[in-house]
FILO-881948 format. One record per residue (C-alpha): residue in three letters; x, y, z. Coordinates in pm, 1 decimal. Example, Ala and Ser with C-alpha at 12.3 -4.5 7.8 and 13.67 -1.06 7.14 Angstrom:
// residues 2
<r ala u 1230.0 v -450.0 w 780.0>;
<r ser u 1367.0 v -106.0 w 714.0>;
//
This chain:
// residues 404
<r unk u 7711.4 v -555.3 w -9471.5>;
<r unk u 7996.1 v -310.7 w -9469.5>;
<r unk u 8311.3 v -494.9 w -9333.1>;
<r unk u 8562.1 v -221.3 w -9375.2>;
<r unk u 8574.5 v 154.1 w -9323.3>;
<r unk u 8812.5 v 449.9 w -9304.8>;
<r unk u 8875.2 v 620.9 w -8975.5>;
<r unk u 9113.4 v 910.0 w -8884.2>;
<r unk u 9423.5 v 813.9 w -8671.5>;
<r unk u 9480.3 v 1082.5 w -8422.7>;
<r unk u 9828.8 v 972.4 w -8318.7>;
<r unk u 9964.8 v 1014.7 w -8685.1>;
<r unk u 9782.2 v 1343.4 w -8726.3>;
<r unk u 9936.5 v 1452.5 w -8399.3>;
<r unk u 10288.5 v 1349.6 w -8534.3>;
<r unk u 10258.0 v 1510.6 w -8866.3>;
<r unk u 10097.1 v 1830.2 w -8767.7>;
<r unk u 10244.4 v 1868.0 w -8421.3>;
<r unk u 9911.7 v 1895.1 w -8249.9>;
<r unk u 10074.3 v 1880.5 w -7900.3>;
<r unk u 10327.4 v 2173.0 w -7969.6>;
<r unk u 10141.7 v 2512.2 w -7877.3>;
<r unk u 10420.3 v 2691.1 w -8073.6>;
<r unk u 10388.5 v 2505.0 w -8390.6>;
<r unk u 10254.8 v 2680.6 w -8703.3>;
<r unk u 10259.2 v 3029.2 w -8537.9>;
<r unk u 10043.0 v 2891.6 w -8234.9>;
<r unk u 9768.9 v 2762.6 w -8446.4>;
<r unk u 9741.2 v 2461.2 w -8188.8>;
<r unk u 9740.2 v 2669.0 w -7879.9>;
<r unk u 9406.8 v 2544.5 w -7786.9>;
<r unk u 9346.9 v 2451.1 w -7421.8>;
<r unk u 9061.6 v 2280.6 w -7258.1>;
<r unk u 9059.2 v 2544.8 w -6982.7>;
<r unk u 8841.7 v 2811.1 w -7140.9>;
<r unk u 8552.1 v 2577.1 w -7198.7>;
<r unk u 8555.2 v 2400.0 w -6855.2>;
<r unk u 8313.7 v 2653.8 w -6716.7>;
<r unk u 8051.6 v 2498.9 w -6936.5>;
<r unk u 8092.1 v 2181.2 w -6736.4>;
<r unk u 7849.9 v 2271.2 w -6434.3>;
<r unk u 7560.7 v 2144.1 w -6231.7>;
<r unk u 7308.4 v 2262.2 w -5984.3>;
<r unk u 7081.4 v 2056.1 w -5775.5>;
<r unk u 6819.7 v 2151.4 w -5528.2>;
<r unk u 6663.3 v 1972.6 w -5227.6>;
<r unk u 6346.8 v 2156.3 w -5111.8>;
<r unk u 6148.4 v 2079.5 w -4796.0>;
<r unk u 5822.5 v 2275.3 w -4724.8>;
<r unk u 5507.2 v 2272.7 w -4507.5>;
<r unk u 5199.0 v 2489.8 w -4541.4>;
<r unk u 4894.6 v 2556.9 w -4331.7>;
<r unk u 4557.0 v 2699.8 w -4452.1>;
<r unk u 4233.9 v 2805.4 w -4312.8>;
<r unk u 3923.6 v 2866.3 w -4514.0>;
<r unk u 3629.7 v 3070.7 w -4395.7>;
<r unk u 3277.3 v 3145.1 w -4528.9>;
<r unk u 2997.5 v 3345.7 w -4389.1>;
<r unk u 2801.9 v 3678.2 w -4403.3>;
<r unk u 2905.0 v 4028.0 w -4307.2>;
<r unk u 2602.1 v 4268.5 w -4274.6>;
<r unk u 2425.6 v 4038.6 w -4487.3>;
<r unk u 2700.8 v 4025.1 w -4770.0>;
<r unk u 2845.2 v 3677.7 w -4836.9>;
<r unk u 3214.7 v 3660.7 w -4774.4>;
<r unk u 3454.1 v 3373.7 w -4824.0>;
<r unk u 3848.2 v 3314.8 w -4845.8>;
<r unk u 4141.6 v 3182.2 w -4684.3>;
<r unk u 4458.9 v 3259.0 w -4487.9>;
<r unk u 4780.1 v 3060.5 w -4498.0>;
<r unk u 5149.5 v 3055.9 w -4474.0>;
<r unk u 5413.1 v 2843.4 w -4651.4>;
<r unk u 5755.6 v 2758.3 w -4512.8>;
<r unk u 6025.5 v 2644.2 w -4749.5>;
<r unk u 6384.8 v 2540.8 w -4693.3>;
<r unk u 6616.9 v 2500.4 w -4973.8>;
<r unk u 6948.1 v 2325.8 w -4997.6>;
<r unk u 7138.5 v 2404.8 w -5317.7>;
<r unk u 7460.1 v 2223.0 w -5423.1>;
<r unk u 7632.7 v 2367.9 w -5727.6>;
<r unk u 7942.7 v 2242.2 w -5913.0>;
<r unk u 8177.7 v 2393.4 w -6170.0>;
<r unk u 8555.9 v 2450.1 w -6241.0>;
<r unk u 8796.7 v 2716.3 w -6069.8>;
<r unk u 9172.4 v 2727.4 w -6090.6>;
<r unk u 9441.4 v 2650.9 w -5842.6>;
<r unk u 9812.4 v 2757.9 w -5929.5>;
<r unk u 9695.7 v 2791.9 w -6273.5>;
<r unk u 9541.8 v 2423.5 w -6292.1>;
<r unk u 9174.6 v 2375.6 w -6334.0>;
<r unk u 9008.1 v 2187.9 w -6032.4>;
<r unk u 8659.5 v 2094.2 w -5984.3>;
<r unk u 8483.8 v 2295.2 w -5717.0>;
<r unk u 8152.7 v 2284.8 w -5539.8>;
<r unk u 7937.2 v 2524.5 w -5326.9>;
<r unk u 7651.8 v 2453.0 w -5085.2>;
<r unk u 7431.1 v 2668.9 w -4923.5>;
<r unk u 7072.4 v 2655.1 w -4749.9>;
<r unk u 6823.6 v 2924.6 w -4710.7>;
<r unk u 6456.9 v 2955.5 w -4608.0>;
<r unk u 6159.8 v 3154.0 w -4691.2>;
<r unk u 5822.8 v 3206.5 w -4501.8>;
<r unk u 5552.0 v 3287.9 w -4753.9>;
<r unk u 5214.4 v 3416.6 w -4598.0>;
<r unk u 4920.2 v 3458.8 w -4820.2>;
<r unk u 4558.7 v 3574.1 w -4778.4>;
<r unk u 4261.3 v 3573.4 w -5036.1>;
<r unk u 3915.7 v 3741.4 w -4977.8>;
<r unk u 3591.5 v 3722.9 w -5192.9>;
<r unk u 3310.1 v 3948.1 w -5140.9>;
<r unk u 2989.7 v 3907.1 w -5315.2>;
<r unk u 2765.1 v 4205.5 w -5296.5>;
<r unk u 2518.9 v 4059.0 w -5549.9>;
<r unk u 2492.2 v 3708.8 w -5727.9>;
<r unk u 2677.1 v 3833.2 w -6037.8>;
<r unk u 2941.2 v 4069.8 w -5891.6>;
<r unk u 3247.2 v 3969.5 w -5719.4>;
<r unk u 3524.3 v 4168.1 w -5540.6>;
<r unk u 3840.5 v 3980.5 w -5512.9>;
<r unk u 4131.5 v 4074.2 w -5295.0>;
<r unk u 4468.2 v 3897.1 w -5246.5>;
<r unk u 4807.6 v 3957.4 w -5076.8>;
<r unk u 5102.0 v 3722.5 w -5070.5>;
<r unk u 5483.0 v 3704.7 w -5026.6>;
<r unk u 5629.5 v 3519.1 w -5317.5>;
<r unk u 5973.9 v 3391.1 w -5417.5>;
<r unk u 6107.7 v 3270.1 w -5754.9>;
<r unk u 6453.2 v 3105.4 w -5789.2>;
<r unk u 6737.0 v 3256.0 w -6021.2>;
<r unk u 6805.6 v 3092.3 w -6349.5>;
<r unk u 7015.9 v 2766.0 w -6283.3>;
<r unk u 7293.1 v 2885.9 w -6512.1>;
<r unk u 7363.0 v 3185.2 w -6298.4>;
<r unk u 7440.5 v 2963.9 w -5994.3>;
<r unk u 7745.8 v 2777.3 w -6113.1>;
<r unk u 8079.4 v 2848.9 w -5915.6>;
<r unk u 8290.2 v 2800.7 w -6236.2>;
<r unk u 8362.1 v 3062.4 w -6519.8>;
<r unk u 8359.4 v 3050.4 w -6905.0>;
<r unk u 8634.3 v 3238.0 w -7099.5>;
<r unk u 8580.6 v 3310.4 w -7471.3>;
<r unk u 8749.8 v 3503.1 w -7746.8>;
<r unk u 8576.8 v 3621.9 w -8066.2>;
<r unk u 8778.2 v 3856.1 w -8276.7>;
<r unk u 8842.5 v 4171.3 w -8076.1>;
<r unk u 8590.4 v 4054.9 w -7796.5>;
<r unk u 8719.0 v 3897.5 w -7480.1>;
<r unk u 8485.9 v 3797.9 w -7233.7>;
<r unk u 8473.6 v 3606.1 w -6899.3>;
<r unk u 8139.1 v 3495.8 w -6762.4>;
<r unk u 8127.4 v 3357.0 w -6405.6>;
<r unk u 7820.8 v 3241.9 w -6200.2>;
<r unk u 7745.1 v 3324.2 w -5849.6>;
<r unk u 7632.6 v 3029.5 w -5628.8>;
<r unk u 7524.4 v 3261.6 w -5350.7>;
<r unk u 7255.6 v 3451.1 w -5547.2>;
<r unk u 6943.1 v 3503.4 w -5342.9>;
<r unk u 6600.0 v 3421.1 w -5515.0>;
<r unk u 6382.3 v 3689.1 w -5644.4>;
<r unk u 6146.1 v 3806.4 w -5367.7>;
<r unk u 5839.5 v 4019.1 w -5380.8>;
<r unk u 5524.1 v 4115.9 w -5195.6>;
<r unk u 5214.2 v 4116.8 w -5426.9>;
<r unk u 4881.7 v 4280.5 w -5377.7>;
<r unk u 4577.4 v 4232.0 w -5606.2>;
<r unk u 4207.5 v 4353.1 w -5626.7>;
<r unk u 3959.3 v 4286.7 w -5879.5>;
<r unk u 3600.6 v 4368.1 w -5964.4>;
<r unk u 3411.7 v 4116.9 w -6176.4>;
<r unk u 3066.4 v 4144.7 w -6324.0>;
<r unk u 2915.7 v 3838.4 w -6470.4>;
<r unk u 2609.4 v 3997.3 w -6631.3>;
<r unk u 2504.5 v 3717.3 w -6853.2>;
<r unk u 2575.3 v 3339.0 w -6869.2>;
<r unk u 2945.1 v 3325.7 w -7027.0>;
<r unk u 2993.6 v 3698.0 w -7015.9>;
<r unk u 3216.4 v 3911.7 w -6801.8>;
<r unk u 3355.6 v 4261.1 w -6757.5>;
<r unk u 3635.3 v 4289.6 w -6503.9>;
<r unk u 3888.0 v 4547.6 w -6388.4>;
<r unk u 4193.2 v 4428.6 w -6186.5>;
<r unk u 4448.4 v 4645.3 w -5998.0>;
<r unk u 4793.7 v 4492.1 w -5899.5>;
<r unk u 5120.5 v 4592.5 w -5734.5>;
<r unk u 5437.0 v 4408.2 w -5655.8>;
<r unk u 5717.4 v 4541.8 w -5440.1>;
<r unk u 6039.1 v 4360.0 w -5550.1>;
<r unk u 6273.3 v 4326.8 w -5261.5>;
<r unk u 6538.0 v 4100.2 w -5428.5>;
<r unk u 6630.1 v 4125.1 w -5797.7>;
<r unk u 6909.7 v 3961.3 w -6005.0>;
<r unk u 7127.6 v 4157.9 w -6242.1>;
<r unk u 7444.0 v 4098.2 w -6428.2>;
<r unk u 7730.7 v 4328.4 w -6350.1>;
<r unk u 8011.3 v 4391.4 w -6577.4>;
<r unk u 8367.8 v 4505.6 w -6503.3>;
<r unk u 8635.8 v 4596.3 w -6768.5>;
<r unk u 8982.3 v 4513.0 w -6675.0>;
<r unk u 9290.3 v 4318.0 w -6776.4>;
<r unk u 9305.0 v 3930.8 w -6711.8>;
<r unk u 9595.4 v 3991.1 w -6490.4>;
<r unk u 9467.5 v 4080.5 w -6145.4>;
<r unk u 9115.6 v 3990.1 w -6246.0>;
<r unk u 8835.1 v 3999.6 w -5989.4>;
<r unk u 8795.1 v 3599.5 w -6012.6>;
<r unk u 9151.3 v 3513.9 w -5961.5>;
<r unk u 9174.7 v 3325.0 w -6283.2>;
<r unk u 9525.6 v 3251.9 w -6389.1>;
<r unk u 9671.6 v 3408.6 w -6713.7>;
<r unk u 9713.3 v 3053.7 w -6868.0>;
<r unk u 9340.7 v 3036.8 w -6914.4>;
<r unk u 9344.8 v 3356.9 w -7112.7>;
<r unk u 9647.4 v 3241.3 w -7323.8>;
<r unk u 9453.4 v 2896.6 w -7392.3>;
<r unk u 9142.3 v 3113.2 w -7495.6>;
<r unk u 9339.9 v 3346.1 w -7723.5>;
<r unk u 9482.0 v 3056.3 w -7935.1>;
<r unk u 9635.4 v 3230.8 w -8250.4>;
<r unk u 9417.0 v 3539.9 w -8219.7>;
<r unk u 9635.1 v 3847.9 w -8306.8>;
<r unk u 9638.8 v 4097.6 w -8038.1>;
<r unk u 9482.4 v 3889.1 w -7773.9>;
<r unk u 9675.8 v 3854.3 w -7446.3>;
<r unk u 9623.7 v 3860.3 w -7060.1>;
<r unk u 9716.4 v 4222.5 w -7084.6>;
<r unk u 9456.1 v 4323.2 w -7322.9>;
<r unk u 9112.0 v 4444.7 w -7199.3>;
<r unk u 8871.4 v 4164.8 w -7082.3>;
<r unk u 8518.8 v 4210.3 w -6986.8>;
<r unk u 8423.8 v 4018.6 w -6673.3>;
<r unk u 8049.3 v 3954.9 w -6593.9>;
<r unk u 7866.2 v 3805.1 w -6295.5>;
<r unk u 7507.7 v 3804.3 w -6174.7>;
<r unk u 7445.8 v 3975.3 w -5835.7>;
<r unk u 7139.6 v 4067.3 w -5629.1>;
<r unk u 7007.1 v 4428.5 w -5635.4>;
<r unk u 6731.3 v 4592.5 w -5428.8>;
<r unk u 6473.2 v 4577.5 w -5734.5>;
<r unk u 6180.4 v 4823.7 w -5714.5>;
<r unk u 5804.5 v 4870.8 w -5762.5>;
<r unk u 5556.8 v 4758.1 w -6037.5>;
<r unk u 5191.7 v 4841.3 w -6050.3>;
<r unk u 4914.1 v 4856.5 w -6315.6>;
<r unk u 4572.9 v 4758.6 w -6427.9>;
<r unk u 4399.1 v 4507.6 w -6648.0>;
<r unk u 4056.1 v 4532.7 w -6812.4>;
<r unk u 3887.5 v 4231.1 w -6940.3>;
<r unk u 3588.4 v 4169.4 w -7159.6>;
<r unk u 3396.8 v 3848.9 w -7259.1>;
<r unk u 3074.0 v 3833.3 w -7453.3>;
<r unk u 2915.5 v 3535.1 w -7643.5>;
<r unk u 2683.8 v 3675.0 w -7904.6>;
<r unk u 2389.0 v 3461.6 w -7819.3>;
<r unk u 2139.7 v 3735.8 w -7899.4>;
<r unk u 2238.9 v 3729.6 w -8283.6>;
<r unk u 2003.6 v 3535.2 w -8529.2>;
<r unk u 2098.5 v 3199.7 w -8695.3>;
<r unk u 2460.0 v 3088.0 w -8720.7>;
<r unk u 2577.4 v 3433.1 w -8575.7>;
<r unk u 2461.0 v 3333.6 w -8241.2>;
<r unk u 2767.2 v 3096.2 w -8224.2>;
<r unk u 2994.2 v 3403.4 w -8239.9>;
<r unk u 3180.9 v 3542.4 w -7928.8>;
<r unk u 3423.3 v 3808.2 w -7842.5>;
<r unk u 3725.7 v 3819.4 w -7595.3>;
<r unk u 3928.7 v 4142.4 w -7531.1>;
<r unk u 4194.3 v 4235.2 w -7270.9>;
<r unk u 4390.6 v 4563.6 w -7214.5>;
<r unk u 4679.7 v 4576.1 w -6961.2>;
<r unk u 4881.9 v 4881.5 w -6858.8>;
<r unk u 5176.3 v 4842.0 w -6630.0>;
<r unk u 5437.3 v 5094.7 w -6464.9>;
<r unk u 5755.9 v 4980.8 w -6316.0>;
<r unk u 6052.5 v 5156.1 w -6152.8>;
<r unk u 6353.2 v 4930.5 w -6121.5>;
<r unk u 6685.0 v 5040.3 w -6003.3>;
<r unk u 6976.4 v 4919.4 w -6209.2>;
<r unk u 7337.5 v 4906.9 w -6111.1>;
<r unk u 7677.5 v 4900.3 w -6265.2>;
<r unk u 8027.7 v 4888.9 w -6174.6>;
<r unk u 8164.3 v 5253.3 w -6215.4>;
<r unk u 8531.6 v 5305.0 w -6102.5>;
<r unk u 8539.9 v 4953.8 w -5911.9>;
<r unk u 8232.5 v 5059.4 w -5710.3>;
<r unk u 7867.7 v 4922.7 w -5773.5>;
<r unk u 7670.8 v 5212.3 w -5815.1>;
<r unk u 7303.3 v 5271.6 w -5920.8>;
<r unk u 7313.3 v 5424.0 w -6274.1>;
<r unk u 6941.8 v 5420.4 w -6381.7>;
<r unk u 6578.0 v 5361.3 w -6283.6>;
<r unk u 6390.6 v 5204.4 w -6574.6>;
<r unk u 6101.4 v 4954.4 w -6668.3>;
<r unk u 6137.3 v 4601.8 w -6567.5>;
<r unk u 6306.2 v 4412.0 w -6842.9>;
<r unk u 6098.2 v 4196.9 w -7067.7>;
<r unk u 5769.5 v 4377.2 w -6959.4>;
<r unk u 5569.9 v 4609.5 w -7211.4>;
<r unk u 5386.0 v 4909.2 w -7044.4>;
<r unk u 5098.4 v 4857.5 w -7265.1>;
<r unk u 4940.8 v 4533.3 w -7432.2>;
<r unk u 4613.8 v 4443.7 w -7544.3>;
<r unk u 4443.9 v 4164.3 w -7748.6>;
<r unk u 4110.6 v 4107.2 w -7920.9>;
<r unk u 3964.7 v 3749.7 w -8025.6>;
<r unk u 3653.0 v 3673.3 w -8226.3>;
<r unk u 3555.6 v 3311.2 w -8226.3>;
<r unk u 3277.0 v 3080.9 w -8359.8>;
<r unk u 3191.5 v 2753.3 w -8191.4>;
<r unk u 2929.8 v 2491.2 w -8299.0>;
<r unk u 2909.8 v 2105.8 w -8296.9>;
<r unk u 3135.4 v 2080.3 w -8610.4>;
<r unk u 3323.1 v 2394.4 w -8654.2>;
<r unk u 3553.4 v 2586.6 w -8413.0>;
<r unk u 3743.0 v 2907.8 w -8545.4>;
<r unk u 3898.2 v 3212.8 w -8404.2>;
<r unk u 4094.4 v 3496.3 w -8524.9>;
<r unk u 4315.5 v 3681.9 w -8267.8>;
<r unk u 4506.0 v 4025.9 w -8278.6>;
<r unk u 4765.2 v 4112.5 w -8016.2>;
<r unk u 4958.6 v 4430.7 w -7956.6>;
<r unk u 5256.8 v 4461.2 w -7748.5>;
<r unk u 5447.1 v 4794.5 w -7658.4>;
<r unk u 5807.5 v 4827.3 w -7695.9>;
<r unk u 6000.2 v 4679.1 w -7388.3>;
<r unk u 6368.4 v 4664.7 w -7254.8>;
<r unk u 6552.9 v 4330.8 w -7268.6>;
<r unk u 6875.0 v 4438.8 w -7091.2>;
<r unk u 6999.2 v 4724.8 w -6880.6>;
<r unk u 7296.8 v 4794.6 w -6936.9>;
<r unk u 7281.0 v 4716.1 w -7295.9>;
<r unk u 7552.4 v 4605.9 w -7555.3>;
<r unk u 7730.1 v 4944.3 w -7521.4>;
<r unk u 7767.4 v 4868.4 w -7163.2>;
<r unk u 7796.3 v 5227.1 w -7085.6>;
<r unk u 7692.4 v 5348.8 w -6730.7>;
<r unk u 7715.2 v 5734.8 w -6818.6>;
<r unk u 7416.3 v 5926.4 w -6896.7>;
<r unk u 7238.8 v 5839.1 w -7097.6>;
<r unk u 7254.7 v 5492.9 w -6987.1>;
<r unk u 7252.7 v 5235.9 w -7266.5>;
<r unk u 6994.3 v 4949.7 w -7282.8>;
<r unk u 6874.2 v 4704.4 w -7537.5>;
<r unk u 6519.0 v 4663.9 w -7615.6>;
<r unk u 6259.6 v 4526.3 w -7853.5>;
<r unk u 5999.7 v 4762.3 w -8041.2>;
<r unk u 5631.2 v 4719.2 w -8054.9>;
<r unk u 5471.8 v 4423.7 w -8234.1>;
<r unk u 5115.2 v 4367.9 w -8372.7>;
<r unk u 5037.5 v 4009.8 w -8461.8>;
<r unk u 4739.2 v 3852.0 w -8609.9>;
<r unk u 4671.2 v 3478.5 w -8595.9>;
<r unk u 4382.8 v 3269.1 w -8697.5>;
<r unk u 4261.9 v 2904.4 w -8679.8>;
<r unk u 3983.3 v 2678.4 w -8778.9>;
<r unk u 3890.9 v 2323.1 w -8684.8>;
<r unk u 3639.7 v 2083.1 w -8848.1>;
<r unk u 3538.9 v 1779.7 w -8639.0>;
<r unk u 3416.7 v 1503.8 w -8884.6>;
<r unk u 3322.2 v 1247.0 w -8611.3>;
<r unk u 3421.9 v 1136.2 w -8265.8>;
<r unk u 3760.3 v 1024.0 w -8390.0>;
<r unk u 3876.3 v 1249.8 w -8661.9>;
<r unk u 3940.2 v 1630.0 w -8670.5>;
<r unk u 4100.5 v 1859.0 w -8934.4>;
<r unk u 4267.5 v 2188.3 w -8851.9>;
<r unk u 4415.6 v 2489.9 w -9043.7>;
<r unk u 4609.1 v 2747.2 w -8861.5>;
<r unk u 4767.5 v 3081.7 w -8984.2>;
<r unk u 5045.3 v 3231.4 w -8755.1>;
<r unk u 5184.4 v 3589.2 w -8800.8>;
<r unk u 4943.1 v 3669.8 w -9081.2>;
<r unk u 5057.3 v 4033.5 w -9067.5>;
<r unk u 5395.8 v 3930.0 w -9145.4>;
<r unk u 5551.7 v 4113.9 w -8847.6>;
<r unk u 5912.5 v 4175.8 w -8797.4>;
<r unk u 6096.9 v 4164.5 w -8479.8>;
<r unk u 6282.1 v 4491.7 w -8429.1>;
<r unk u 6545.6 v 4498.2 w -8147.6>;
<r unk u 6731.7 v 4818.4 w -8078.5>;
<r unk u 6974.0 v 4981.9 w -7854.0>;
<r unk u 6976.5 v 5286.5 w -7659.3>;
<r unk u 6743.6 v 5612.9 w -7669.4>;
<r unk u 6865.2 v 5667.8 w -8026.2>;
<r unk u 6666.1 v 5351.6 w -8141.5>;
<r unk u 6971.8 v 5221.0 w -8308.9>;
<r unk u 6896.6 v 4868.4 w -8479.6>;
<r unk u 7082.6 v 4565.1 w -8349.7>;
<r unk u 6869.4 v 4280.2 w -8503.0>;
<r unk u 6577.7 v 4288.9 w -8755.4>;
<r unk u 6412.1 v 3933.3 w -8737.1>;
<r unk u 6181.8 v 3827.3 w -9030.1>;
<r unk u 6030.5 v 3483.3 w -8961.6>;
<r unk u 5748.5 v 3529.5 w -9209.7>;
<r unk u 5391.8 v 3393.2 w -9217.2>;
<r unk u 5337.9 v 3037.8 w -9117.2>;
<r unk u 5036.5 v 2808.5 w -9230.2>;
<r unk u 4992.9 v 2471.1 w -9065.5>;
<r unk u 4755.5 v 2203.6 w -9146.6>;
<r unk u 4678.1 v 1913.1 w -8911.8>;
<r unk u 4487.4 v 1602.9 w -8879.2>;
<r unk u 4397.2 v 1435.9 w -8540.7>;
<r unk u 4276.9 v 1086.3 w -8500.0>;
<r unk u 4162.4 v 960.6 w -8150.0>;
<r unk u 4084.0 v 585.9 w -8099.0>;
//
């Protein structure tokens, strides 16, 4: 039953501390709303589409064949909003555009025997950019000697690619599988972030110097004439990705007693990719490197051993992931050879879980995550210079589930 409380009086503080005077106390209150207006943004999409598909099934020279052929048409209207600057004053701006895609696809399954399948597929695919990249506004920030301007691009095209797959699958026992899959993607439209280093005066986005002044606040040595890094996402041609995957699945039903409830799952994937990366060199957008696709490991594999019966369910899994790139160009942002990039070194994780079902309503579970206490090691450049070394530790989780 509190009937009184203390509350700050902004008007008194403004009078005593001269909060509205940007020159007071050596410019300590030189804080404007302009730099953060770029964080006020929105993107909406309206999608209209139709598709038609035809299925077929029959025999060719006595071999069963089935599949389908189809095409999807998608029309997208995109409306984005943010803040720009007119005569030094922030104004709300919006951008609208429409684009369409025709996406054909085909799938074919050939069954030479009852337990052996050959699958083939081809498709044209589309994936939209990150919504945060589509804002027409800009965000200005200062952190020590780092001065950055990040702007969106509402005219970004989506990621577009042509995908081809073929797999050979042998189901030699009930619940058992050996398969080999080959795949390729021709990436026709990619999205990268380009950086340009210049002064705020005469910047490529037409932002007024007052925005830089507001962002600098009382930071020493920060001014529109200082060096600023301007970044924005753009479309680039992409490149090619291809690889193969081998999968194995085997219930161990042939083992005696309780061991017959065991099983094994295994998978191995190898991927090669050649993506063209661009940078702004001397004011001109230039291809500076051909590297692996970001966030994609060349080699990865996993192995799982499981146990299943009416009461108990348990599994232990080991997963390996080769080192992979996370950004090209990297933090060093150098477009001269060797081109700097950021990445994450290889990881090997072991997880395990066990579940006991008491009855139809009650289950108990115990799970261990990252049992090998794996660190995440992020690096920069061919010199493998450390940038982050994350240690999250092991996790042990106990759970109870009641169903009614």
